Backbone as numpy.savetxt, mean C-alpha at the origin, in Angstrom:
# Nx Ny Nz CAx CAy CAz Cx Cy Cz
9.80 -12.04 16.86 8.88 -10.45 16.68 7.33 -10.64 15.96
6.43 -10.79 16.90 4.76 -11.27 15.93 3.99 -10.05 16.29
4.04 -8.66 15.18 3.60 -7.52 14.84 2.26 -8.13 14.52
1.23 -6.99 15.05 -0.20 -7.03 15.00 -0.27 -7.14 13.19
-1.54 -7.98 13.00 -1.65 -8.32 11.53 -2.94 -7.23 11.22
-3.33 -6.69 12.26 -4.76 -5.72 11.49 -4.56 -4.60 12.42
-4.52 -3.47 11.98 -4.35 -2.09 12.22 -5.40 -1.25 11.78
-6.37 -0.68 12.92 -6.95 0.32 12.44 -6.57 1.73 12.67
-6.77 2.24 11.69 -6.70 4.00 11.86 -7.67 4.92 11.39
-8.39 5.39 12.19 -9.95 5.84 12.41 -10.83 5.69 11.18
-11.06 3.77 11.75 -12.23 3.09 10.89 -11.46 2.68 9.65
-10.20 3.02 9.08 -9.80 2.17 7.97 -8.84 1.17 8.34
-9.45 -0.21 8.52 -8.43 -1.28 8.56 -7.05 -1.29 7.40
-6.11 -1.71 7.89 -5.25 -2.27 7.61 -4.95 -3.95 8.08
-4.75 -4.55 6.78 -4.31 -5.95 6.86 -4.33 -6.65 5.56
-3.83 -7.97 5.57 -3.27 -8.68 4.50 -4.22 -8.68 3.34
-5.82 -8.66 3.83 -6.84 -8.76 3.16 -7.92 -7.25 2.81
-7.59 -6.10 3.23 -8.20 -4.98 3.29 -6.95 -4.30 1.77
-8.11 -3.14 1.38 -7.68 -2.05 0.42 -6.28 -1.40 0.42
-5.89 -0.93 -0.51 -4.40 0.07 -0.10 -4.57 1.07 0.82
-4.02 1.27 1.92 -4.13 2.71 2.76 -3.38 3.47 1.57
-3.17 4.65 1.35 -3.14 5.71 0.68 -2.85 7.13 1.53
-1.63 6.68 1.47 -0.97 8.53 2.14 -0.63 9.63 1.29
-1.25 10.81 0.90 -0.95 11.40 0.17 -0.29 12.49 0.81
1.35 12.55 0.96 2.36 13.26 1.98 2.84 14.35 0.84
1.91 15.56 1.86 2.47 16.97 1.39 3.64 17.54 2.02
3.94 16.63 2.95 4.97 17.07 3.56 5.83 18.12 4.14
6.49 19.10 3.22 6.74 20.36 3.66 6.75 21.60 2.46
5.48 21.05 1.24 5.25 21.62 0.29 4.57 22.74 0.75
4.20 22.68 1.35 3.29 24.09 2.10 4.19 25.49 1.60
5.51 25.23 2.06 6.43 26.21 1.94 5.94 27.25 3.46
5.20 26.64 4.71 5.31 27.68 5.52 3.94 28.11 5.44
3.37 28.05 4.21 2.17 28.91 4.27 0.75 27.69 4.76
0.22 28.78 5.78 -1.36 27.97 5.87 -2.22 27.45 4.61
-2.27 28.51 4.40 -3.29 28.45 3.32 -3.05 27.74 2.13
-1.42 27.51 1.93 -1.35 26.47 1.19 -1.33 25.16 1.55
-1.13 25.08 3.11 -1.19 22.94 3.40 -2.64 22.97 3.23
-3.71 24.30 3.25 -5.26 23.52 3.50 -5.47 23.35 1.72
-4.95 24.09 0.83 -4.93 23.44 -0.36 -4.95 22.38 -0.66
-3.53 21.97 -0.38 -3.04 20.60 -0.32 -4.10 19.36 0.32
-4.49 19.89 1.32 -5.37 19.12 1.98 -6.61 19.17 1.20
-7.20 20.09 0.49 -8.57 20.25 -0.69 -7.90 19.06 -1.84
-6.64 19.28 -2.08 -6.12 17.75 -3.42 -5.97 16.92 -2.95
-5.72 16.17 -1.68 -5.64 15.21 -1.37 -7.16 14.05 -0.84
-8.08 14.94 -0.55 -9.29 15.29 -0.57 -9.76 14.29 -1.84
-9.59 15.49 -2.96 -10.67 15.36 -4.41 -9.59 14.30 -5.07
-8.61 13.97 -4.56 -7.59 12.64 -5.23 -8.40 11.44 -4.54
-9.03 11.02 -3.72 -9.71 9.93 -2.80 -8.44 9.43 -1.79
-7.63 10.03 -1.78 -6.53 9.20 -0.76 -6.87 9.38 0.71
-6.51 8.18 1.38 -7.62 8.03 2.73 -6.85 8.79 3.78
-5.07 9.61 3.86 -5.00 10.32 4.85 -4.19 11.31 3.62
-3.96 12.34 4.32 -3.06 13.31 4.00 -1.70 14.07 5.12
-0.29 13.86 4.61 0.96 13.79 5.81 1.37 15.19 5.66
1.80 15.68 6.96 2.69 16.60 6.87 3.63 16.23 7.96
4.97 17.27 7.96 5.52 17.31 8.99 6.17 18.08 10.03
6.40 17.43 11.27 6.42 18.31 12.29 8.27 18.53 12.75
8.47 19.68 13.11 9.73 19.77 13.94 9.98 21.19 13.92
11.28 21.26 14.89 11.74 22.32 15.55 13.32 22.24 14.66
13.24 23.39 13.82 14.35 23.11 13.38 15.70 23.06 14.59
15.50 23.59 15.21 16.52 24.19 16.52 16.84 22.67 17.30
15.75 21.98 17.14 15.89 20.21 17.92 16.45 19.38 17.04
16.23 19.88 15.32 16.39 19.03 14.75 17.72 18.45 14.07
18.76 19.53 13.97 19.57 20.06 12.79 21.15 20.74 13.70
21.92 20.97 13.42 23.26 21.81 13.90 23.38 22.81 12.78
23.80 23.78 13.15 23.71 25.23 12.31 24.01 24.98 10.89
25.57 24.69 11.08 26.32 24.08 10.12 26.52 23.12 9.25
24.85 22.31 9.09 24.98 20.98 8.39 24.15 21.11 6.98
25.26 20.63 6.05 24.80 21.10 4.68 23.48 20.37 4.04
23.40 20.49 3.32 22.00 20.47 2.33 22.25 18.54 1.99
21.39 17.81 2.05 21.56 16.82 1.16 21.86 16.83 -0.37
22.19 16.17 -0.57 22.68 16.37 -2.64 21.13 16.62 -3.43
20.16 15.92 -2.79 19.19 16.23 -3.55 18.47 18.09 -3.07
18.75 18.03 -1.68 18.54 19.58 -1.63 19.34 20.52 -2.40
20.44 20.49 -2.56 21.27 21.12 -3.45 20.70 21.77 -4.69
20.58 20.48 -5.43 19.46 21.00 -6.73 18.49 21.02 -6.94
17.60 21.25 -5.73 16.44 21.70 -5.67 15.68 22.78 -4.92
17.03 23.34 -4.39 16.86 24.65 -3.56 18.27 25.54 -3.34
17.83 26.85 -3.32 18.80 27.73 -3.31 20.38 27.46 -2.81
21.61 27.91 -3.35 22.67 27.12 -2.91 23.07 28.60 -1.52
22.60 29.40 -1.80 23.37 30.07 -0.58 22.86 29.76 0.97
21.84 29.27 1.12 21.93 28.74 2.66 21.95 27.13 2.99
21.78 27.24 4.35 21.95 26.23 4.91 21.03 24.99 5.33
20.91 23.81 5.19 19.85 23.58 5.91 18.92 23.68 6.98
19.93 23.87 7.68 19.01 24.78 8.77 18.02 25.60 8.61
18.41 26.77 7.77 18.00 27.70 7.12 17.07 27.44 6.40
16.66 26.35 5.43 15.76 26.11 4.43 14.77 25.21 5.53
14.82 25.01 6.09 14.39 23.88 7.29 13.60 25.20 8.05
13.84 25.78 8.51 13.43 27.05 9.32 12.11 27.41 9.13
12.04 27.59 7.80 11.29 28.42 6.70 10.13 27.53 6.14
9.83 26.39 6.73 8.87 25.48 6.54 8.83 24.74 7.56
8.58 25.19 9.06 7.96 24.96 10.19 6.86 24.97 10.04
5.74 24.36 10.57 4.66 24.55 11.21 4.34 24.49 12.71
3.62 25.70 13.38 3.59 25.56 14.94 2.32 24.18 15.48
2.30 24.47 16.41 1.31 23.32 16.81 -0.21 23.88 16.92
-0.23 25.19 16.43 -1.39 25.87 16.92 -1.91 25.49 15.20
-0.75 25.37 14.17 -1.09 25.25 12.74 -1.25 23.93 12.56
-0.57 22.97 13.62 -1.00 21.90 12.74 -2.34 21.46 13.61
-3.12 22.07 14.62 -4.41 22.02 15.08 -5.27 21.96 14.12
-4.81 23.47 13.58 -5.99 24.36 12.43 -5.49 23.07 11.27
-4.38 22.48 10.99 -4.94 21.78 9.60 -5.68 20.10 10.42
-5.15 19.52 11.39 -5.97 18.51 11.96 -7.35 18.73 11.73
-8.30 20.18 12.48 -9.45 20.08 12.30 -9.78 20.14 10.49
-9.24 20.98 9.92 -9.56 21.52 8.36 -10.18 19.72 7.68
-8.90 18.81 8.09 -8.98 17.49 7.40 -10.36 16.71 8.24
-10.64 17.20 9.56 -11.74 16.25 9.71 -12.79 17.16 9.65
-12.85 18.22 9.19 -14.35 18.80 8.11 -14.62 18.23 7.01
-13.11 17.70 6.55 -13.18 17.16 5.45 -13.13 16.03 4.94
-13.32 14.85 5.68 -13.44 13.41 5.55 -11.90 13.16 5.18
-10.99 13.57 5.75 -9.57 12.71 5.23 -8.86 12.55 6.89
-8.20 11.48 6.77 -7.30 11.62 8.18 -6.26 12.45 8.10
-5.65 13.11 8.89 -4.40 13.89 9.22 -3.48 13.19 9.95
-2.43 13.19 9.45 -1.12 12.54 9.65 0.00 13.51 9.57
1.08 13.12 10.72 2.22 13.76 10.79 3.45 13.18 11.05
4.84 13.68 10.46 6.15 12.80 11.05 6.57 13.71 11.62
6.77 13.34 13.40 7.71 13.76 14.25 9.08 14.20 14.04
10.05 14.86 13.51 11.15 14.52 13.81 12.08 14.75 14.40
11.91 15.39 15.70 12.47 15.63 16.97 11.65 15.28 17.99
12.50 15.16 19.91 11.50 14.88 20.67 10.57 15.93 21.17
10.99 17.28 20.57 10.01 18.41 21.12 8.98 18.35 20.37
8.98 18.14 18.77 8.21 18.36 18.00 6.88 17.00 18.54
7.23 15.25 18.75 6.48 14.63 19.37 5.63 14.37 20.29
6.06 15.81 21.18 5.49 16.00 22.70 4.71 16.93 21.89
4.74 17.63 21.36 3.65 19.05 21.02 2.57 17.93 19.98
3.12 17.20 18.65 1.71 16.86 18.25 0.75 15.84 18.97
1.80 15.15 19.91 1.26 14.11 20.58 0.10 14.81 21.20
-0.23 15.92 21.64 -1.39 16.56 22.41 -2.41 16.68 21.44
-2.59 16.64 20.08 -2.99 16.57 18.79 -4.00 15.28 19.08
-3.18 14.21 19.52 -4.27 13.05 19.86 -4.34 12.40 18.13
-3.42 12.58 17.71 -2.91 11.75 16.40 -3.52 10.50 16.09
-3.58 9.59 15.14 -4.85 8.49 14.87 -3.32 7.07 14.75
-2.22 8.10 14.47 -0.52 7.01 13.88 -0.13 8.41 13.98
1.33 7.40 13.73 2.75 8.33 13.49 3.52 7.59 12.31
3.89 8.38 11.54 4.80 8.20 10.14 6.23 8.49 10.98
6.73 7.78 10.69 8.87 7.77 11.39 9.68 7.99 9.83
10.46 8.75 9.79 10.88 8.69 8.88 12.20 8.26 8.72
12.61 7.64 7.19 14.03 6.77 7.50 15.13 7.25 8.21
15.22 8.68 8.12 16.25 9.95 9.28 16.21 9.28 10.59
15.08 8.56 10.86 15.24 8.43 12.37 14.98 6.81 12.46
15.43 6.14 11.37 14.96 4.51 11.26 16.27 3.69 12.61
17.40 4.93 12.52 18.86 4.51 13.65 18.20 5.15 14.75
17.51 5.93 14.85 17.93 6.54 16.47 16.89 5.76 17.49
17.48 4.83 17.95 16.54 4.22 18.56 15.61 4.21 19.74
16.07 5.28 20.66 15.49 6.03 21.58 14.57 6.89 21.26
14.71 7.48 20.26 13.14 8.14 19.49 12.53 7.30 19.36
12.31 5.92 18.71 11.32 4.99 18.11 10.98 4.55 19.48
11.51 3.96 20.59 10.75 3.87 21.52 10.11 4.69 22.44
10.10 5.95 22.27 9.49 7.37 22.93 8.46 7.37 22.11
8.51 7.36 20.84 7.09 7.30 19.59 6.33 6.05 19.97
6.56 4.70 19.70 6.22 3.56 20.36 5.44 3.56 21.68
6.39 4.20 22.74 5.63 4.31 23.80 4.19 5.34 23.85
4.24 5.84 22.58 2.51 6.48 22.11 1.80 6.01 22.11
1.74 4.61 22.10 0.59 3.58 21.76 0.10 3.61 20.11
0.28 4.61 19.38 -0.13 4.74 18.30 0.49 3.80 17.31
-0.38 3.44 16.23 0.36 2.81 15.03 1.40 3.57 14.68
2.41 2.70 14.08 3.30 3.41 13.31 3.63 3.20 11.81
3.84 3.88 10.76 4.11 3.63 9.72 5.89 3.94 9.57
6.66 3.10 9.71 8.11 2.96 9.44 8.92 2.70 8.33
9.55 4.04 7.77 10.47 4.24 6.46 11.73 3.85 6.92
12.42 3.00 6.09 13.43 2.09 5.74 14.56 2.62 4.86
14.42 4.26 4.55 15.48 4.62 3.26 16.84 4.60 4.16
17.82 4.32 3.15 19.06 4.59 3.61 19.80 3.59 4.43
19.27 2.27 4.71 19.06 1.61 5.76 19.85 0.38 5.31
20.11 -0.62 6.39 20.47 -1.99 5.91 19.43 -2.75 6.50
19.84 -3.93 6.46 18.82 -4.68 7.18 18.88 -5.23 8.52
20.31 -5.53 8.95 20.34 -5.30 10.29 19.64 -4.05 11.03
19.87 -3.21 10.66 19.34 -1.64 11.56 17.69 -1.65 11.10
17.62 -2.09 10.20 15.84 -2.55 10.26 15.36 -3.48 11.42
16.23 -4.55 11.38 15.48 -5.62 12.69 16.35 -4.88 13.82
17.18 -4.28 14.30 17.21 -3.47 15.29 16.32 -2.59 15.77
15.53 -1.49 14.88 14.97 -0.81 14.93 13.51 -1.25 15.23
13.28 -2.33 14.58 12.02 -3.33 14.99 11.87 -3.80 16.56
12.92 -4.44 16.59 13.05 -4.78 18.36 13.06 -3.60 19.22
13.74 -2.49 19.08 13.34 -1.08 19.88 11.68 -1.28 19.88
11.21 -1.19 19.12 9.55 -0.65 19.25 9.10 -1.82 19.70
9.02 -3.21 19.55 8.21 -4.14 20.10 8.11 -4.16 21.45
8.59 -4.11 22.12 8.21 -4.54 23.36 6.85 -3.30 23.94
6.90 -2.52 23.08 6.01 -0.91 23.70 4.92 -1.23 22.65
5.15 -1.72 21.40 4.18 -0.90 20.09 4.18 -2.40 19.23
3.07 -3.06 19.14 3.08 -3.84 18.06 1.97 -3.69 16.28
1.79 -2.38 16.63 0.71 -1.71 15.27 1.69 -1.04 14.82
2.76 -1.85 13.95 3.92 -1.40 12.57 3.59 -1.51 11.37
3.55 -0.70 10.45 3.59 -0.75 9.04 4.45 -0.56 8.05
5.92 -1.59 8.10 7.06 -1.70 7.41 6.88 -1.30 6.53
7.75 0.20 5.93 7.90 0.68 4.56 8.62 0.74 3.80
9.27 -0.13 2.83 10.40 0.43 1.99 10.54 1.29 1.53
11.63 1.92 1.20 12.16 3.61 0.87 13.31 3.57 0.04
13.53 4.22 -0.76 14.56 5.20 -0.97 15.13 6.46 -0.80
15.95 7.13 0.19 15.54 8.18 0.53 16.08 9.38 -0.42
15.79 9.48 -1.88 16.09 10.75 -2.49 15.03 11.14 -3.27
14.94 12.08 -4.15 13.98 13.12 -4.37 14.45 13.49 -5.96
13.95 12.75 -7.14 13.08 11.42 -7.13 14.54 10.59 -7.93
13.99 9.29 -7.37 14.75 8.23 -7.70 14.72 7.41 -8.76
15.64 6.81 -9.42 16.07 6.51 -10.92 15.25 5.16 -10.78
14.65 4.36 -11.45 14.18 2.90 -11.79 15.07 2.12 -10.81
16.18 1.55 -11.17 17.12 0.76 -11.01 17.33 0.95 -9.40
16.74 2.38 -8.67 17.05 2.11 -7.11 15.83 1.83 -6.10
14.69 1.23 -6.87 13.24 1.06 -6.36 13.36 0.35 -5.22
13.69 -1.07 -6.17 13.98 -2.20 -5.33 12.70 -2.63 -4.43
11.84 -2.90 -5.23 10.44 -3.53 -4.79 10.78 -5.04 -3.98
12.34 -5.52 -4.15 12.02 -6.97 -3.88 12.62 -6.82 -2.20
12.94 -5.81 -2.15 13.05 -5.86 -0.29 12.21 -5.81 0.04
10.70 -5.83 -0.61 9.19 -6.14 0.22 9.49 -7.71 0.80
10.03 -8.55 -0.43 10.05 -9.65 -0.18 11.05 -9.98 0.82
12.16 -9.40 1.32 12.75 -9.48 2.19 11.99 -9.37 3.45
11.43 -8.16 3.74 10.61 -7.91 4.61 9.69 -8.92 5.27
9.29 -9.41 4.23 7.85 -10.77 4.50 8.57 -12.13 5.04
9.97 -12.38 4.30 11.02 -13.24 5.01 11.17 -13.42 6.29
11.89 -11.73 6.79 12.56 -12.08 8.17 11.64 -11.55 9.04
10.75 -10.71 8.71 10.37 -10.14 9.48 8.59 -10.09 9.58
8.22 -10.38 11.03 6.57 -10.58 10.84 5.52 -9.56 10.83
5.83 -8.79 9.82 4.82 -6.96 10.00 3.93 -7.21 8.77
2.91 -6.04 8.93 2.81 -5.53 7.72 3.70 -4.90 7.08
3.46 -4.79 5.63 4.77 -3.85 4.98 4.00 -2.77 4.26
4.56 -2.28 3.61 4.28 -0.74 2.47 5.39 -0.42 2.08
5.00 0.69 1.08 6.05 1.06 0.29 6.08 2.64 0.06
6.75 3.30 0.71 6.95 5.01 0.62 7.91 5.21 -0.87
6.88 5.94 -1.46 7.54 5.88 -3.42 7.96 7.06 -3.40
9.07 7.18 -3.82 9.86 8.68 -4.64 10.25 8.44 -5.94
9.48 7.38 -6.81 10.17 7.47 -7.91 9.17 8.26 -8.58
9.80 8.81 -10.06 8.91 9.60 -10.81 7.52 9.35 -11.54
6.93 10.36 -11.04 5.25 10.13 -11.63 4.44 9.33 -11.04
3.42 8.40 -11.68 2.80 7.07 -10.99 3.83 6.36 -10.49
4.51 6.16 -11.33 5.95 5.38 -10.77 5.41 3.84 -10.31
6.57 3.75 -9.40 6.66 2.12 -9.01 5.30 1.89 -7.68
4.63 2.15 -7.14 4.20 2.51 -6.35 2.45 0.66 -6.53
2.14 0.96 -7.74 0.95 0.08 -8.42 1.49 -1.39 -8.31
3.26 -1.37 -8.60 4.05 -2.59 -8.75 4.09 -3.35 -7.21
3.86 -2.06 -6.49 4.52 -2.97 -4.89 2.92 -3.82 -4.00
2.01 -3.18 -5.01 0.61 -4.07 -4.01 1.16 -5.78 -4.26
0.95 -5.87 -5.57 0.99 -7.41 -5.59 2.28 -8.37 -4.89
3.02 -7.35 -4.57 4.44 -7.76 -3.62 3.80 -7.79 -2.31
2.68 -7.26 -2.08 2.28 -7.34 -0.64 2.50 -5.94 -0.10
2.68 -5.01 -0.59 2.33 -3.87 0.27 0.49 -3.45 0.51
0.92 -3.29 1.38 -0.79 -2.61 1.95 -0.91 -1.01 2.67
0.22 -0.45 2.48 0.42 1.23 2.42 1.27 1.72 1.65
0.43 2.68 0.48 1.37 3.28 0.13 1.61 4.65 0.26
2.32 5.73 -0.11 2.87 6.83 0.76 3.29 7.85 -0.67
2.99 8.66 -1.10 3.33 9.41 -2.07 3.55 11.05 -1.83
4.46 11.64 -2.38 4.66 13.08 -2.42 3.47 13.89 -3.23
2.57 14.97 -3.14 2.46 15.75 -4.13 2.65 17.32 -3.95
2.26 18.12 -4.96 2.44 19.32 -4.37 1.57 20.21 -5.49
1.54 21.64 -5.15 0.53 22.19 -5.94 0.86 22.71 -7.23
2.66 22.96 -7.24 2.94 22.97 -8.23 4.46 22.58 -8.27
5.32 22.00 -9.63 6.58 21.22 -9.10 7.18 22.83 -9.55
7.40 23.72 -9.68 8.08 24.67 -9.95 8.46 25.59 -8.42
7.87 25.25 -7.81 7.62 26.11 -6.06 8.73 25.55 -6.18
8.96 26.75 -5.30 10.43 26.75 -4.38 10.71 25.45 -2.78
11.14 25.17 -2.99 11.46 24.06 -1.94 12.17 22.56 -2.46
12.35 21.89 -1.04 13.27 20.45 -1.64 12.27 19.20 -2.20
11.29 19.37 -2.02 10.91 18.06 -2.47 9.62 18.28 -3.74
9.33 19.71 -4.37 8.51 19.86 -5.09 8.83 18.73 -6.37
9.74 18.79 -7.09 10.01 18.60 -8.18 9.91 16.97 -7.95
10.08 16.37 -7.16 9.81 15.13 -7.09 8.75 14.66 -6.87
7.58 15.63 -6.71 6.11 15.56 -6.14 5.14 15.26 -7.09
3.85 15.08 -7.74 2.84 14.97 -8.37 2.32 15.81 -8.41
1.44 16.32 -9.36 0.65 17.71 -9.42 -0.72 17.17 -9.26
-1.55 18.15 -8.64 -2.87 17.50 -8.25 -3.50 16.50 -9.21
-3.46 17.03 -10.77 -3.95 15.51 -11.55 -3.56 14.42 -11.35
-1.91 14.46 -11.16 -1.46 13.22 -11.04 -1.61 12.55 -10.35
-1.88 13.39 -9.19 -1.98 12.40 -7.47 -3.31 11.65 -7.83
-4.20 12.51 -8.55 -5.61 11.57 -8.97 -5.61 10.29 -9.59
-4.77 10.48 -10.73 -4.24 9.52 -11.50 -3.43 8.27 -10.28
-2.71 8.53 -9.30 -2.00 7.80 -8.92 -3.12 6.98 -7.83
-4.10 7.72 -7.36 -5.13 6.87 -6.46 -5.76 6.12 -7.43
-6.47 6.77 -8.64 -6.89 5.88 -9.06 -6.21 4.69 -9.91
-4.77 4.35 -10.23 -4.52 3.56 -10.50 -4.45 2.64 -8.80
-3.70 2.80 -7.99 -3.81 2.13 -6.67 -5.11 0.90 -6.65
-6.15 1.89 -6.75 -7.41 1.50 -6.56 -7.66 0.41 -7.61
-7.23 0.52 -8.85 -7.85 -0.04 -10.10 -6.71 -1.47 -9.47
-5.53 -1.39 -8.97 -4.49 -2.60 -8.55 -5.30 -3.18 -7.86
-5.86 -2.92 -6.78 -6.76 -2.98 -5.75 -7.80 -4.13 -6.55
-8.24 -3.49 -7.34 -9.80 -4.13 -8.12 -8.93 -5.55 -8.63
-8.22 -5.20 -9.20 -7.40 -6.64 -10.01 -6.85 -7.65 -9.05
-6.49 -7.35 -8.20 -6.06 -8.33 -7.01 -7.22 -8.86 -6.58
-8.50 -8.55 -6.22 -9.73 -9.45 -5.75 -9.44 -10.42 -4.65
-9.73 -11.58 -4.78 -10.28 -12.35 -3.48 -8.93 -13.37 -4.06
-8.40 -13.76 -2.77 -7.30 -14.75 -3.27 -8.08 -16.39 -3.16
-9.25 -16.47 -3.15 -9.97 -17.56 -3.13 -10.15 -17.89 -4.69
-9.83 -19.04 -5.19 -9.88 -19.28 -6.40 -11.16 -20.18 -6.64
-12.53 -19.57 -7.66 -13.61 -20.35 -7.44 -14.36 -19.17 -8.44
-15.16 -19.77 -9.48 -15.91 -19.08 -10.28 -16.21 -17.90 -9.89
-16.32 -16.20 -10.36 -16.92 -15.39 -10.21 -18.42 -15.32 -10.41
-19.37 -14.84 -10.07 -20.65 -14.80 -10.16 -21.15 -14.63 -11.95
-20.37 -13.75 -12.13 -20.72 -13.62 -13.84 -20.11 -14.69 -14.58
-19.10 -15.77 -13.92 -18.96 -16.78 -14.98 -19.81 -17.96 -14.66
-20.78 -17.76 -13.63 -21.46 -19.23 -13.70 -22.27 -19.61 -15.19
-23.15 -18.73 -15.35 -23.64 -19.19 -16.71 -22.57 -19.27 -18.12
-21.42 -18.70 -18.05 -20.70 -19.06 -18.89 -19.92 -20.47 -18.60
-20.01 -20.99 -17.52 -19.60 -22.01 -17.30 -20.12 -23.61 -17.65
-21.77 -22.68 -17.55 -22.79 -23.60 -18.15 -22.51 -23.66 -19.46
-22.51 -22.53 -20.30 -22.29 -22.74 -21.40 -21.14 -23.51 -22.25
-20.39 -23.45 -21.32 -18.50 -23.49 -22.11 -17.83 -24.38 -21.55
-18.26 -25.13 -20.47 -18.01 -26.13 -19.95 -18.49 -27.65 -20.22
-17.38 -28.55 -20.68 -18.42 -29.55 -20.92 -18.89 -31.03 -20.04
-19.68 -31.66 -20.46 -19.90 -32.52 -19.72 -19.96 -34.44 -20.81
-19.98 -35.51 -19.78 -19.73 -36.66 -20.85 -20.88 -36.73 -21.79
-20.68 -37.16 -22.76 -21.56 -37.51 -23.53 -21.29 -39.08 -24.18
-22.45 -39.73 -25.06 -21.76 -40.48 -26.07 -20.66 -40.93 -27.20
-19.71 -41.21 -26.94 -18.98 -41.10 -28.50 -19.71 -41.72 -29.09
-20.63 -43.07 -28.87 -20.87 -43.43 -30.12 -21.83 -44.21 -29.54
-22.72 -45.27 -30.39 -23.58 -45.78 -29.49 -23.21 -46.99 -27.96
-23.85 -47.05 -26.87 -23.44 -48.04 -25.98 -24.52 -48.75 -25.80
-24.54 -50.04 -25.46 -25.48 -51.08 -25.46 -25.68 -51.14 -23.68
-27.05 -51.29 -23.38 -26.99 -51.14 -21.98 -26.29 -52.45 -21.26
-25.71 -52.36 -20.08 -25.27 -53.51 -19.70 -22.97 -53.35 -19.99
-22.91 -52.61 -20.91 -21.90 -52.11 -21.61 -20.64 -51.29 -20.58
-19.80 -51.51 -19.87 -18.96 -50.51 -19.77 -18.68 -49.54 -20.11
-18.25 -48.36 -19.09 -18.25 -46.78 -20.04 -16.72 -46.95 -20.15
-15.93 -46.51 -21.06 -14.82 -46.41 -21.28 -14.05 -45.17 -21.87
-12.74 -45.19 -21.73 -11.94 -44.11 -22.46 -12.89 -43.91 -23.78
-12.85 -44.65 -24.92 -13.34 -45.18 -26.21 -14.75 -43.97 -26.20
-15.84 -44.72 -25.28 -17.36 -44.41 -25.64 -17.92 -43.35 -25.08
-17.28 -42.58 -24.39 -17.76 -41.41 -23.66 -16.66 -40.51 -23.78
-16.99 -39.19 -23.72 -16.39 -38.24 -24.51 -16.84 -36.54 -23.61
-16.31 -35.67 -23.45 -16.74 -34.42 -22.79 -17.09 -33.71 -24.33
-18.07 -32.98 -24.25 -18.99 -31.76 -25.03 -19.53 -30.83 -24.64
-19.60 -29.93 -24.92 -20.42 -28.73 -24.48 -22.15 -29.01 -24.92
-22.72 -29.24 -23.25 -24.15 -29.66 -23.44 -24.92 -28.54 -22.77
-24.41 -27.45 -22.51 -25.30 -26.10 -21.94 -25.16 -26.23 -20.69
-24.61 -27.31 -19.96 -24.66 -27.55 -17.80 -25.06 -29.00 -17.71
-25.51 -29.46 -18.63 -26.36 -30.73 -18.55 -25.76 -31.78 -18.44
-25.54 -32.87 -17.40 -25.38 -33.88 -17.20 -23.83 -33.87 -16.48
-22.99 -34.56 -16.60 -21.51 -34.82 -15.28 -20.60 -34.80 -16.13
-19.71 -33.74 -14.89 -18.74 -33.13 -15.90 -17.59 -34.04 -15.40
-16.85 -34.06 -17.09 -15.65 -34.79 -17.23 -14.36 -34.73 -16.25
-14.62 -33.71 -14.80 -13.82 -33.90 -14.25 -13.67 -35.19 -13.11
-15.20 -36.14 -13.22 -15.56 -37.22 -12.80 -15.01 -38.20 -13.55
-14.37 -38.45 -14.54 -14.10 -39.32 -15.24 -13.71 -40.66 -14.70
-12.88 -40.51 -13.75 -12.42 -41.55 -13.37 -13.58 -42.08 -12.30
-14.64 -41.45 -11.83 -15.83 -42.05 -11.38 -16.56 -42.81 -12.15
-16.58 -42.55 -13.30 -17.38 -43.33 -14.47 -17.20 -44.29 -15.13
-15.64 -44.32 -15.22 -14.98 -45.45 -16.37 -14.73 -46.62 -15.24
-15.46 -47.61 -16.22 -15.68 -49.43 -15.30 -17.17 -49.02 -15.18
-17.78 -48.30 -14.66 -19.49 -48.71 -14.00 -19.91 -49.22 -15.11
-21.44 -49.86 -15.62 -21.99 -50.62 -16.37 -23.34 -49.51 -16.69
-23.40 -49.28 -18.21 -24.52 -48.41 -18.91 -25.72 -49.33 -18.07
-26.73 -48.17 -17.42 -28.31 -48.80 -17.09 -29.13 -48.62 -18.21
-28.67 -48.32 -19.38 -29.55 -47.86 -20.09 -28.95 -48.11 -21.50
-29.53 -48.17 -22.61 -29.47 -47.77 -24.16 -28.68 -45.91 -24.12
-27.44 -45.94 -24.73 -27.63 -44.47 -25.01 -26.94 -44.33 -26.79
-27.15 -43.22 -27.19 -27.07 -43.27 -28.84 -26.33 -42.23 -28.62
-25.21 -41.90 -30.20 -24.00 -41.04 -30.08 -24.61 -39.78 -29.71
-23.86 -38.86 -28.93 -24.06 -37.93 -28.17 -25.21 -37.31 -27.41
-25.33 -38.64 -27.17 -26.56 -38.75 -25.80 -25.43 -38.27 -24.24
-26.35 -37.49 -23.56 -25.58 -37.41 -22.44 -25.81 -38.20 -21.32
-24.62 -38.57 -20.87 -24.70 -39.52 -19.87 -24.84 -39.63 -18.77
-26.01 -40.02 -18.22 -27.04 -40.05 -16.72 -26.34 -41.36 -16.04
-26.01 -41.65 -14.84 -26.24 -42.73 -14.16 -27.32 -43.01 -13.92
């Protein structure tokens, strides 16, 4: 499978040479309140993130009534409610999603959402989103993946809770319909411990799949994401909230507004550190190179007609004048055409 190596998301290019595409994950941290959702968008804009992402689901189409909460959800939400009841209070309507998308457009940030069921997929598809994020919960939901892929929009595919063989099957389901995919390493708990990050999976993805890769980060604080960039991650996703003490399943593992700003700053700093993959002097090094690199001079007096040898020429700093000692093997054995006194710059 040969997926595309350059993906365009509303003018933001994602490729092996592009800056990191940063998704600020609002998720369900709005608590079902549209005003809070707008505040989260404002925070994402101020942070400098490229996109802000929410979640779209119809609880009735997503989950059976009596399904227990995930272990982390039990720790962060009320114990006397089911997962169904918890999610029902966090739904956003199609109209609300349209309001949020429009608000994002007005404020210069990309609006994304994760559809969690087929009903929601069709509803948000009418909003003409630039891409879809697919959560780890649907990595094994092959028919759903095919339907998402057939929409023709780029896909950010999270891979938490899965085996490598399942990831391969998911990509195989998508490939006939869509080749704009970014594969995200993810560990599906909130938050995760350091030993659960497993950034080396990015190497496995690059080894096994011809696809762009990224990292959906559930580690604590700024966490693991900056370290994923030198390993090839071109997309980074991180949860954030207004207040970690708010009621809801994801707040505790999310960044505060100030932490999100610091997070984006750190990611962009790593991008700057990464720089170019072409090894050559930086512009700022050119004059330094003249001052510090050496050139060939006479190690002793040399008489006209004498051969240049490793004993009578040597490298010294000359301020940039003369022949670099990198060419020593082209000089050795040649005959001096002039007399040279000690420390005189060698010129042929």
